[in-house]
Each structure stands twice: as structure tokens, then as C-alpha cells.
N, C-alpha and C positions, 0 to 999 in steps of 0.2 A: 846098339850097346853103348852105355854111357856110364860115367862116374859122376856122382853128385853129393852134395851136402844137404840138398833140399828135395827129398824124394817126393814130397806132396805135389809139387809143381808138375813133375813129370808123370806121376800117377794119373793126373787129370788128362794127360795127353796119351794115355794107353799104355804106358811103360809099366813093367813089373820088377820088383826087386828080386835079386838072385844071390845066393851064397856061393862063392867060388874060392878055391884054393888057387891062387894066381902065381905063375912063374914069369920072371921078367928079368931083364939085365939091369943091375943096379949101376947107374951112371950119375955121377955128380960133378958138375964143373969139368966135364970132359974125361973124367977119370973112372976107370972101370973098377967097381967094387965086387965083382962076381955075380953070380945068379942069386936071386931072391925067390923064395918058394914059400909062401904063407897065406893063410886066410886073411883077407882084408877086412878089418873091422873098424877103421877110422873114417869110412865114408860108405856110400851106398853104390853098389853095382846094379845097373838096371838095364833091361833089354825091352824091345818092342817086337813082337812077332809080326813078320811080313809073309805074304804069300802062303799062309797055313803051316810054315815050318815051326818046330818046337825047340825050346831051349831047356837044357837039363843042368841042374845044379852039379857041381863037381870041380874038375881041374880046368883052368884057363891058361893057356900058354900065350903070353903076350909077345915074347921074343923081341923086346925092344924096351926103350925107355918109358917109364911110368910118367905120363904127361900130367 
């Protein structure tokens, strides 16, 4: 799983785009601004299947800082 602004590079490596509604802790400069829960559309979320496991679009709980 990765986040990028250049999906074409990673698609060549076997990654696929996914659409997720993401939950994460909003932290800025060490300060907690509550939980975020929204569909991310300012970048691309991508995944690469390993060992035959599948990935489904839906809700993604990050439970941490958005890197």
C-alpha cells in the first residue's frame, strides 16, 4: 500500500489504484485535531497484491498520522 502523486510510475511496477474512505488521527505539529474520516482525492492510494490476496475498495482505518 502506498500514497503517491505519480501513479503511472507505480502502475509499471504492478500497483493498482484504489478508492478508499480513510480514517486517521489529525495531528499537526504535535497537536491533536481529532479524527478525520473522508475520501482522499488529492493524491492516489495504491496497492500491490502479494500471495494472491485481494484488496477491496471501501473504508481504510489508518489509526495514526497521515504521513
